[in-house]
MARVEX-69510 format. One record per residue (C-alpha): residue number from 1; residue in three letters; z, x, y. Coordinates in nm, 2 decimals, padded with zeros to 4 digits. Layout:
<sites>
pos, code, zz, xx, yy
NUM, ALA, Z, X, Y
...
</sites>
This chain:
<sites>
pos, code, zz, xx, yy
1, MET, -02.88, -00.02, -07.02
2, LEU, -02.70, -00.37, -07.20
3, CYS, -02.76, -00.33, -07.55
4, ASP, -02.66, -00.55, -07.84
5, PHE, -02.58, -00.40, -08.19
6, GLU, -02.45, -00.49, -08.48
7, VAL, -02.24, -00.23, -08.60
8, ARG, -02.07, -00.18, -08.97
9, LEU, -01.73, 00.05, -08.89
10, TYR, -01.46, 00.13, -09.17
11, VAL, -01.08, 00.02, -09.04
12, VAL, -00.83, 00.17, -09.20
13, VAL, -00.51, 00.01, -09.20
14, PRO, -00.09, 00.13, -09.35
15, MET, 00.00, -00.06, -09.62
16, GLU, 00.29, -00.09, -09.48
17, ASP, 00.14, -00.28, -09.14
18, ILE, 00.02, -00.52, -09.39
19, LYS, 00.37, -00.51, -09.57
20, LYS, 00.61, -00.55, -09.24
21, SER, 00.39, -00.78, -09.01
22, GLY, 00.36, -01.08, -09.24
23, GLU, 00.11, -01.21, -09.07
24, LEU, -00.29, -01.21, -09.21
25, PRO, -00.51, -00.94, -09.27
26, GLY, -00.76, -01.01, -09.14
27, SER, -00.58, -01.01, -08.78
28, ILE, -00.40, -00.71, -08.88
29, VAL, -00.76, -00.52, -08.94
30, ILE, -00.94, -00.67, -08.59
31, ARG, -00.63, -00.60, -08.38
32, ARG, -00.65, -00.18, -08.57
33, LEU, -01.07, -00.28, -08.50
34, PHE, -00.96, -00.32, -08.16
35, SER, -00.74, 00.02, -08.11
36, GLN, -01.01, 00.26, -08.33
37, LEU, -01.31, 00.12, -08.09
38, THR, -01.08, 00.16, -07.79
39, PHE, -01.04, 00.59, -07.95
40, LEU, -01.42, 00.53, -08.03
41, ARG, -01.55, 00.50, -07.71
42, ALA, -01.89, 00.55, -07.77
43, THR, -02.16, 00.66, -07.99
44, GLU, -02.46, 00.83, -07.95
45, ASP, -02.63, 00.55, -08.14
46, CYS, -02.47, 00.22, -07.98
47, GLY, -02.31, 00.38, -07.65
48, TYR, -02.03, 00.28, -07.44
49, PHE, -01.83, 00.00, -07.61
50, LEU, -01.79, -00.26, -07.34
51, LYS, -01.68, -00.59, -07.58
52, VAL, -01.68, -00.72, -07.92
53, THR, -01.88, -01.07, -07.88
54, LYS, -01.89, -01.10, -08.21
55, VAL, -01.68, -01.01, -08.59
56, LYS, -01.95, -01.13, -08.84
57, SER, -01.74, -01.03, -09.17
58, VAL, -01.43, -00.85, -09.29
59, GLY, -01.55, -00.67, -09.60
60, SER, -01.29, -00.63, -09.94
61, GLY, -01.00, -00.34, -09.83
62, LYS, -01.00, -00.08, -10.10
63, LEU, -00.67, 00.14, -10.14
64, LEU, -00.75, 00.52, -10.01
65, ASP, -00.67, 00.79, -10.30
66, SER, -00.32, 00.79, -10.07
67, SER, -00.25, 00.46, -10.11
68, LYS, -00.07, 00.42, -09.82
69, TYR, -00.38, 00.29, -09.62
70, ILE, -00.62, 00.05, -09.74
71, MET, -01.00, 00.10, -09.60
72, PHE, -01.20, -00.26, -09.48
73, PRO, -01.53, -00.25, -09.40
74, VAL, -01.62, -00.43, -09.03
75, THR, -01.97, -00.56, -08.96
76, PHE, -01.98, -00.70, -08.54
77, HIS, -02.17, -00.79, -08.28
78, SER, -02.08, -00.54, -08.01
79, ARG, -02.22, -00.52, -07.61
80, THR, -02.28, -00.17, -07.53
81, PHE, -02.38, 00.03, -07.20
82, LEU, -02.67, 00.32, -07.30
83, PRO, -02.78, 00.54, -07.02
84, LYS, -03.20, 00.57, -07.08
85, THR, -03.37, 00.83, -06.89
86, GLY, -03.61, 00.67, -06.61
87, GLU, -03.32, 00.42, -06.58
88, VAL, -03.22, 00.35, -06.21
89, LEU, -02.84, 00.30, -06.17
90, VAL, -02.60, 00.25, -05.86
91, GLY, -02.32, 00.51, -05.88
92, ILE, -01.99, 00.58, -05.66
93, VAL, -01.99, 00.95, -05.54
94, ILE, -01.64, 01.04, -05.65
95, GLU, -01.63, 01.40, -05.60
96, VAL, -01.86, 01.64, -05.34
97, CYS, -01.88, 01.99, -05.38
98, ARG, -02.10, 02.24, -05.24
99, HIS, -02.40, 02.24, -05.52
100, GLY, -02.45, 01.88, -05.59
101, VAL, -02.20, 01.56, -05.62
102, PHE, -02.05, 01.36, -05.87
103, LEU, -02.08, 00.96, -05.92
104, LYS, -01.84, 00.70, -06.14
105, CYS, -02.14, 00.44, -06.26
106, GLY, -01.99, 00.19, -06.56
107, PRO, -01.83, 00.33, -06.77
108, MET, -02.02, 00.71, -06.72
109, ASN, -01.73, 00.90, -06.49
110, SER, -01.93, 01.20, -06.44
111, ILE, -02.27, 01.20, -06.36
112, TYR, -02.42, 01.52, -06.19
113, LEU, -02.62, 01.50, -05.89
114, SER, -02.74, 01.84, -05.84
115, VAL, -02.82, 01.91, -05.43
116, ARG, -03.17, 02.05, -05.59
117, LYS, -03.25, 01.63, -05.70
118, MET, -03.18, 01.53, -05.28
119, PRO, -03.43, 01.63, -05.14
120, ASN, -03.42, 01.69, -04.74
121, TYR, -02.98, 01.70, -04.77
122, ASN, -02.79, 01.96, -04.64
123, TYR, -02.46, 02.02, -04.77
124, VAL, -02.15, 02.02, -04.43
125, SER, -01.85, 02.19, -04.59
126, GLY, -01.49, 02.07, -04.42
127, GLU, -01.21, 01.88, -04.50
128, ASN, -01.41, 01.58, -04.61
129, PRO, -01.79, 01.81, -04.75
130, PHE, -02.04, 01.57, -04.74
131, PHE, -02.41, 01.61, -04.74
132, ILE, -02.67, 01.48, -04.47
133, CYS, -03.00, 01.38, -04.46
134, ASN, -03.27, 01.44, -04.15
135, ASP, -03.27, 01.04, -04.12
136, GLN, -02.85, 01.08, -04.07
137, SER, -02.76, 00.92, -04.43
138, ARG, -02.45, 01.04, -04.55
139, ILE, -02.34, 01.17, -04.91
140, GLU, -01.99, 01.12, -04.91
141, ASN, -01.73, 01.02, -05.14
142, GLU, -01.65, 00.64, -05.23
143, VAL, -02.01, 00.61, -05.10
144, ALA, -02.25, 00.41, -05.32
145, VAL, -02.58, 00.62, -05.41
146, ARG, -02.85, 00.45, -05.61
147, PHE, -03.04, 00.75, -05.85
148, VAL, -03.26, 00.78, -06.13
149, VAL, -03.11, 00.90, -06.49
150, TYR, -03.31, 01.21, -06.50
151, ALA, -03.17, 01.41, -06.81
152, MET, -02.90, 01.28, -07.03
153, ARG, -02.76, 01.41, -07.37
154, TRP, -02.47, 01.34, -07.64
155, SER, -02.15, 01.54, -07.59
156, ARG, -02.05, 01.70, -07.92
157, THR, -01.70, 01.75, -07.71
158, LEU, -01.38, 01.63, -07.85
159, VAL, -01.45, 01.34, -07.56
160, ARG, -01.72, 01.09, -07.68
161, LYS, -02.02, 01.08, -07.39
162, PHE, -02.29, 01.12, -07.24
163, ASP, -02.37, 01.40, -07.02
164, VAL, -02.57, 01.27, -06.75
165, LEU, -02.85, 01.50, -06.49
166, ALA, -02.93, 01.23, -06.18
167, SER, -03.21, 01.28, -05.89
168, ILE, -03.29, 01.06, -05.57
169, ASP, -03.61, 01.18, -05.57
170, GLY, -03.84, 00.88, -05.49
171, ASP, -03.86, 00.52, -05.31
172, SER, -03.53, 00.29, -05.27
173, LEU, -03.32, 00.60, -05.41
174, GLY, -02.94, 00.79, -05.21
175, PRO, -02.73, 00.62, -05.02
176, VAL, -02.71, 00.23, -05.02
177, SER, -02.48, 00.01, -04.84
178, LEU, -02.28, -00.29, -05.12
179, ASN, -02.15, -00.57, -04.90
180, GLY, -01.81, -00.66, -04.95
181, PHE, -01.72, -00.32, -05.13
182, ASP, -01.35, -00.26, -05.04
183, GLY, -01.33, 00.04, -05.31
184, LEU, -01.27, -00.15, -05.57
185, GLU, -01.36, 00.08, -05.92
186, LEU, -01.73, -00.06, -06.05
</sites>
């Protein structure tokens, strides 16, 4: 689900960056904010950061104890992608294994669709394994699949992400045709 949030982060800027560049401190802080968001990638409350839509304010910097860094409070509006249980999404199959498939959807790279949540699909092994249904529809690499978010949790590992379990048990879920899809990332 796409959401808009007002976020307040603290951006740390080395003193020497401000002294050397000759630029206004505000532009350096904004550049560091974008760099920090790229590293941060997602938060449990906001989801995946997609775009900063507006910088509301850059506060006064406070010198940190080491006196080599200045910390600026920055308030901004951001467009984010926050998955919700029960939401219907479309993902692209990136890996097929015996017990299910992994999908990519937007910034999420490892959505797991278990064979238990694919009713009437059977695994077919081989060089390019796939799942086939009684109606001959196939789930294989690079196929678009409409799924429902069955469960999710915030991953507390070094990589900041949501772990998502998918299901295609329901009406209008499963492999779909994307007109004009040529293998480009969505």
